[in-house]
Structures are given as structure tokens and as C-alpha cells.
N, C-alpha and C positions, 0 to 999 in steps of 0.2 A: 490613684492607688499608691500607697507607700510600699514600694518593693524592697526597700532597705530593711524593713522588719522581717521580710521573708528570708533575707540572707543571714539573719541572726540564727545560729544553731539552736539556741535555747528556745526561741520563738517557734522554729520549725518543729522541734521536739514536742513542745507543748501542744501545738496545733495537731500533730500526729496522734498524741495521746487522746486529745478531745475527739478526734475523728474516730479512733478505735472505740472509744467509750460510746459513741453514738451508734456505731455499726455492730458491736459485739452481740446485743440482744437478737439481732437478725440471724446470727449464726447459731446461737444456742436455742433459738426457737422458744417453745413454751415450757422448757425445763424449769419447773418451779424452784428447785433447789439452787441451781446456778443463778437464777434471777434474784433469789433471796440473798445469796452471798454478795452479789453485786450491789444490791440496795443497801445492805448493812455496811458494806465497804465504803460507799459514798457518804453515808451518815457519819461514819467514824473519821472520814477525811475532814468533814466539817468540824467535828469535835476536836480532833487532833490539831487542826489548823488554828482553832480558837484558843486552845491551851498554849500552842506555840507562840501565838501573837503576844501573849502576856510576857513571854520571856524576852521579847524585843525591848521591853522597858526595864529589864533587869529584875523582874519579879518572878516568883515561882509559886506553884500551887500543887499541893498533894491531896486536895479534896475537891477537885473540879466536878466530881460526880454530884456535889451539892447543887450546882447550877444546872447541870444536865438533868437532874431529877426535878428540881423546882420548875424548870421550863416545861417538863413533861406533865407534872401534876397540875400546874396552873392552866395550861392549854387544855388538858383533858377535862378539868372541872368546868371550865367555861363552855367547852363543846357539849358536855352532858347537860349542864344546868340551863344553858341558853339555847340549846339546839342548833348551834352554829357548826358549819363543816370544819373539819380538822385543818384544812388548808388555810382557813381564815384565822383560826386560833393560834397558829404557829407564831404570829407576831406577838400575841399576848404572852405566850410562853417565854419568848425571847426578851421582851420588855420587862416582865416580872423578874426574870433571872438577872437582868442587867441592873435593875434597881437594887436588888439585894446585894449584888456584887459591888456596886458603888458604896453602899452602906458598910459592907465589910471592909472595903478599901479605906473609907474615912476613919475607921477605928484603928487600922494597923498599917496605913500606907507608909509610915515612917520606919517601920520595922525592916530589918535586913532580909535578904531573899528567903532564906530557909526558915527564919522565924515566922515570916508571913506564910510560908508553905505549911508549917505545922498548925497555924491558926485555921487555915482553910480545911486541913484534914480534920481537926476537931469539930469544925462547923458542920462538915458532912455527916459526922457521927451523930451530932446533936439533932440535925434535921431529920435523919432517919428515925431516931428515937421518938421525936415528937410526932412524926407521921403515923407510927404504929401505936402510940399511946394517947396523948391528949387530943390529937387531931383525928383519931380513929373514926369518930362518928361521921366525919366529912370524907376522909380518905379511904375508909373501908379497912383500915388496919393492915395486917399482913395479907389479907385476902385480896385487897385492891378492888378494882371495878373495871368493867368493860368500857371502852371508848370508841367513838366512830373512827373507822379506818380512813386513811388519806384518800383512797379511791375505793368506793363501795365494791365489795366482792362480787356483787351481782352484775357488774359491768364486764362485758367480755374483754379479756386482755387487761384486766385491772392491774395486775402486777407489773406488766410492761409499761403501762401508762404511768404508774407510780415511779418506776425506775427513771423514766425520762423527766418527770417533774423534779425528782430529787437531784438528778444530774444537772439540770438547769440551775437549781438552787446552789449546788456545790460549785459550779463554774462561777456563778455570780459572787459567791462568798470569797473565793480565791482571788478573783479580779478586784474585789473591794479591798482585800488585804494588800494586794500588790499596789493599788493606788495609794492607800494610806502610808505604806512604807516608803514610797517614792515622794511623798509630799513633805511639807515642812514638819508635819507631825512626826513622820517617820524619822527625819533627821534629828528632831529633838529627842525622840525615844532612844535613838542610837547613842546620842551624846550622854544621856542619863545612864544608859546601860554601861557604857565604857568608863565613865568617871563622873559621878554625880556632883562632886565638889567643883570640878572644872566646869560642868554644865551650869551650876549656879553662878560661878564667876563670869560666865558668858551671858548671863541675864536670863537663863532658862529656869523657871520655877518647876521643879520636878513633880510636885504634888498634883496639879491638875492633869498633867500628862499621864502620870501613873494611874490616876482615877479613870481617865479616859480609856487607857489600855485595859484596865480591870473590867470596866463596864462593857466594852466591845467584846472582850473575851467571854464574859459571862453571857452576853446576849446570844452569841452564836453557839455557845454550849447549850443554852436553853432551847434554841432552834433545833439543834441536833437531837436533844432529848425528846422534844415534841414529835419530831419525825420518826424516831424509833418507836415510840408508843403508838402513834397513829398507824405505823406499819403493822405492828403486832395486834393492835386492837384491844390491848389490855395493859393496865398499869399496876405495878406492885412496888412496895418499898425496896425491893431488890435493886431498883435502878440507882439507889444511893450507895451500892456496894463498893467496898474498897477496890475491887478489881477494876471497876469502871473509872476510878480515879487514876489508876496506874496505866491503863491501856494507852491513853493519849501520850503519856510520857514515853512509853516503850516505842510507840510509833514514831514520835518526833526524834528521839535519840537514834533509832535505827536508821531513819532516813537522813537526818541531818538537823540537829538542833539549831534554831535561829536562822533557818533558811526557809524560803517560801515553798520550795519543792519538797523539802525534807518530810513533813507530815504526810504528803501525798504518796511519795515513794515508800516510806516506812509502812503506811497503812496497807498499801497494795501488797508489798512483799510479805509482811507478817501475816496478813489475812490469808493469802494464797497458801503460805507454808502451814499455817494453823489448820485450815480446813483440809488441805491436802494430806497432812499427817493423820488427821482424824479419819479421812476416807480410807487411808491405808491401815487403819486399825490401831494406830499408836495414840490412843486416847489420853493416857497419862504420860507417856514418854514425850509427847509434844511439849509439855511444860519444861522438861529438861532441855530439849533441843532448842526451844525459843530462848531459854535462859542462857545457854552456852553461846548462841548466836549473839545475844545482846552483850555478853562479856567480851567476846572476840571483837565486836565492832568498837566497843569502848576502848579496848587496848590498841587495836591495829588501825582502826578508822575512827578516831575521835570526832571527826567532822561528819560522820555518817556515810551512808551509801551514796549520797549525792556527790561526795568527793572521790568516789572510786575511779572514775575515768581519769581524773587529774593525777591520782596516785599511780595508776598503771602507766600513764605517759611519763611521769617523772622517773619511775623505776626503769622503764625501757631506755630512757635517755642516759641514765646512769650506767646501764649495761653496755650501751653503745660507746660511751666515753671510756 
């Protein structure tokens, strides 16, 4: 056994978080509300991590709900038409979203970051319009259609089983992103993000790496969308909403943009704050509070909450000096 890994504070912290994630349902018992919040939190950790992975290549997206929704619709249609379980059709949703993501990337991969972001935003609006108009005979228009749940409701403890299934998928997703970022692919993406001209001079062709990042990001966004729909058991065009394009951005910036832990921390903190404020009766005020929090983090913690321990240590050292 490699005990040197256990002496790494980050590894110990990650292991502790995973252990808590596995144990927490045992403490909250059969409380459906808390379990639902945890399930949705895990789904959005996958979604935010997928969006964040795209930024490692120096690209941005303001319309990632397009891939979130395309994954959900494609997986749902296959599940309904072919009678396959939702757990199987997750991969179809991810693959379809990835194919569309690569096609979008091929058309605008040479655009600068925020020009590309505006293209993805426009694409999300176009897809939602098509789903409720020309594709309505297949998609059900604004009414949507029911889909099989990830774990059938008739099974005892179905929500808890679903939680553990999604937890395993979430952990596997983060580990895959970690492996990719530490591989040669990750080094190439970092070089492209920092200076694309110098990366080209070093013999790195940015186009295939950017397409790869776009495809992987879209794939896991599609997986997240498929999971959300199979959790609720119903799909509507609202899944392409503008808010669903901005949530992963908020989570990533809050936690720490361009870091592996950032989307995880950001999703947990914002979700707990969002639902906590709602439980306290601050239904509309929570929008203002989350907005103020985001502004304060951008001003005082531009590297996100993940940098908070280092900032506190630095300030304490200054005070001692």
C-alpha cells in the first residue's frame, strides 16, 4: 500500500469527503427531501465539472444547457422507444451530446473564448426552439413526456439506491478528469490555454485538443442531463433554459475556476445555501444573496473558495510579520 498518498493533505481531504458522502444517507435516513437535494447536488457536480473541463483548454461556453438537454432528450427517447432502462441509455445521451459538441467545435473552434461562448448560447436557444416547434411530434413540445426512472419507484429504498449509483458515477467522472489533466493531454490543454501561439511553436496543434475538450465536456454534460431527467421521470424543454447554462458557471467560479475541486466545492456551497435560504422562507431574496456572494468572491477571492485556506494563511503570516 502506498502510504505516501495518505500523507498528502489534499488526498486525505478528498478521501474524507468521499467517506462522508457514502455515510450521510445513513444519518438522514428516509428523508426524501434531503436525499433529493443530495442527488441533484451530485448531478450538478458532474455538470459543473464538465463545463469547467472545457475551460482548461481556454474555451468558454454560455450555452452548455444545450448539451445537458440533448443528452437528456436522446437518452429519454431511446429509453421510451426501445424499452431500455435509463441506466443503459445514459451512455447514448452522453455520446449524442458529445457528437453534437464536436460538430459545434468544428465550426467555431478557431474563435476566441467568448465568441465561442456566444455561439454556444445561441445554439442552446435554437435547440430549445426546435424542440418545441418542428420536433414537437417527437418531443411532445412544451408538454414533454414521461421517461423511466433511474431506479423504479416500486423498489424499496429506490431513492437511496439512486443516490449511491449517482455518487459512484460522480466519483468516476472526477477521477477521469483528474487522470486526463495529469496526462499529456492535460499538459497540452494547459499550454494551449496559457498561450496558443507558443503551444503551436512547441509543436502542439490546438485544434484536435480543443475538439477533444469540447467533446468530453459535452459528453459528461449529456450524462448529467440524462441523470436529472431519469431522476424526475419526466422531460420538458425547460431543460434548455438559460438558468441551466449559468448554474455550472456560478458553481465553478464560486469554488475555483480552472481547478478540479472548484466545481465540487462551489456546487456544494451554493446548493446548501440556496436550499437553506429557501427553507428559511427567503424564496426571492436568495437570488440577491447568491448574487452578492458571487460578486464578493470575484472581487476578494478571484481564485474561488478553493483558495480560501491559502489566503487565510497568507494574511495571518502578514499579521505576524
